[in-house]
C-alpha positions as CSV (number, residue, x, y, z in Angstrom):
1,M,108.1,43.6,48.1
2,R,111.8,43.2,48.1
3,G,113.4,40.9,45.6
4,N,110.3,40.4,43.4
5,R,110.2,41.1,39.7
6,L,108.3,44.0,38.2
7,G,104.8,43.0,37.2
8,L,103.8,42.8,33.5
9,A,107.4,43.4,32.4
10,P,109.2,40.6,30.7
11,D,113.0,40.6,30.8
12,F,113.3,40.0,27.1
13,T,111.1,40.2,24.0
14,A,112.0,39.9,20.3
15,N,110.1,40.5,17.1
16,L,111.1,39.8,13.5
17,G,109.1,40.5,10.4
18,L,109.8,39.7,6.8
19,D,108.0,40.9,3.7
20,Y,108.6,39.6,0.2
21,K,107.1,40.8,-3.1
22,L,107.3,38.6,-6.1
23,P,109.6,40.2,-8.8
24,P,108.1,41.0,-12.2
25,A,110.1,38.1,-13.7
26,L,107.9,35.7,-11.7
27,M,104.7,37.8,-11.6
28,P,104.0,40.0,-14.7
29,V,102.9,43.5,-13.7
30,A,99.7,43.1,-15.8
31,W,98.6,40.3,-13.5
32,G,99.0,42.4,-10.4
33,S,101.4,41.7,-7.5
34,V,101.8,39.1,-4.8
35,T,103.3,39.9,-1.4
36,A,104.1,37.5,1.4
37,N,104.6,38.4,5.1
38,V,105.7,36.5,8.1
39,T,106.1,37.8,11.7
40,Y,107.6,36.1,14.7
41,A,107.4,37.3,18.3
42,F,109.1,35.9,21.4
43,N,108.3,36.8,25.0
44,D,110.3,35.3,27.8
45,G,107.3,35.5,30.2
46,W,106.1,37.9,32.9
47,Y,104.6,38.1,36.4
48,A,101.1,39.4,36.7
49,E,101.4,41.2,40.1
50,P,104.0,42.4,42.5
51,E,103.7,39.3,44.7
52,N,105.1,37.2,41.7
53,R,102.7,34.4,42.4
54,L,101.0,34.3,39.0
55,R,103.4,34.0,36.0
56,Q,102.9,33.7,32.2
57,P,105.7,31.4,31.0
58,S,107.7,32.2,27.8
59,Y,105.9,31.9,24.5
60,N,106.3,32.3,20.7
61,V,103.8,33.5,18.1
62,V,104.0,33.2,14.4
63,N,101.7,35.1,12.0
64,S,101.7,35.1,8.2
65,S,99.8,36.4,5.2
66,V,99.9,36.3,1.4
67,S,98.2,39.0,-0.6
68,W,97.4,39.5,-4.3
69,S,96.7,43.0,-5.5
70,S,95.2,43.8,-9.0
71,A,97.4,45.8,-11.4
72,D,95.2,48.9,-10.8
73,E,95.5,48.3,-7.0
74,L,91.7,48.6,-6.6
75,N,91.3,44.9,-5.4
76,R,93.2,42.9,-2.9
77,V,92.8,39.4,-1.6
78,T,94.7,38.3,1.5
79,V,95.0,34.8,3.0
80,W,96.2,35.1,6.6
81,G,96.9,33.1,9.6
82,D,97.6,34.2,13.2
83,N,99.2,32.2,16.0
84,L,100.2,29.5,13.5
85,S,102.2,27.6,16.2
86,N,99.0,27.5,18.2
87,S,100.8,28.8,21.3
88,Q,98.7,28.9,24.5
89,Y,99.4,32.0,26.5
90,T,97.5,34.5,28.5
91,V,97.1,38.2,27.8
92,A,95.8,38.9,31.3
93,L,96.3,37.3,34.7
94,A,95.0,38.5,38.1
95,S,94.0,37.3,41.5
96,Q,90.7,38.2,43.1
97,D,89.0,37.4,46.3
98,T,87.0,34.6,44.6
99,G,90.1,33.1,42.9
100,D,92.5,33.7,40.1
101,F,91.5,34.4,36.5
102,A,93.2,34.3,33.2
103,I,92.3,35.6,29.7
104,Y,93.9,33.5,27.0
105,A,95.0,34.8,23.6
106,P,93.1,33.3,20.6
107,P,94.2,30.0,19.3
108,R,95.4,29.5,15.7
109,T,93.1,31.6,13.5
110,Y,93.0,32.0,9.7
111,G,90.9,33.5,7.0
112,I,90.5,35.3,3.7
113,K,90.0,39.0,3.4
114,Y,88.8,40.9,0.3
115,Q,89.4,44.7,0.0
116,R,88.1,47.0,-2.7
117,K,89.1,50.7,-3.1
118,F,86.4,53.0,-4.4
């Protein structure tokens, strides 16, 4: 189709990630270590198919975590959150004979994770 945009190909995306580890002056080495992370992603939107009828508009996603690791690095506890801005966006769009369908990304999710090395 002439003049249509390429499907599943946004014109612009951007990602930024930051990690920060508390220095020993704030977190003595004997107590372990604390690391914080935040990531930001921007997508300016995309068309689902060559006809350019179905479109995912632009969206932003912010994820973050804070982890504590024991001094011997055998234990780690992480508090995390994904899609903290609670953006509503699709990860799949398509048309079918019976109608259009969309698969949405998960909403804001969060949790705690414990890891142990053996």
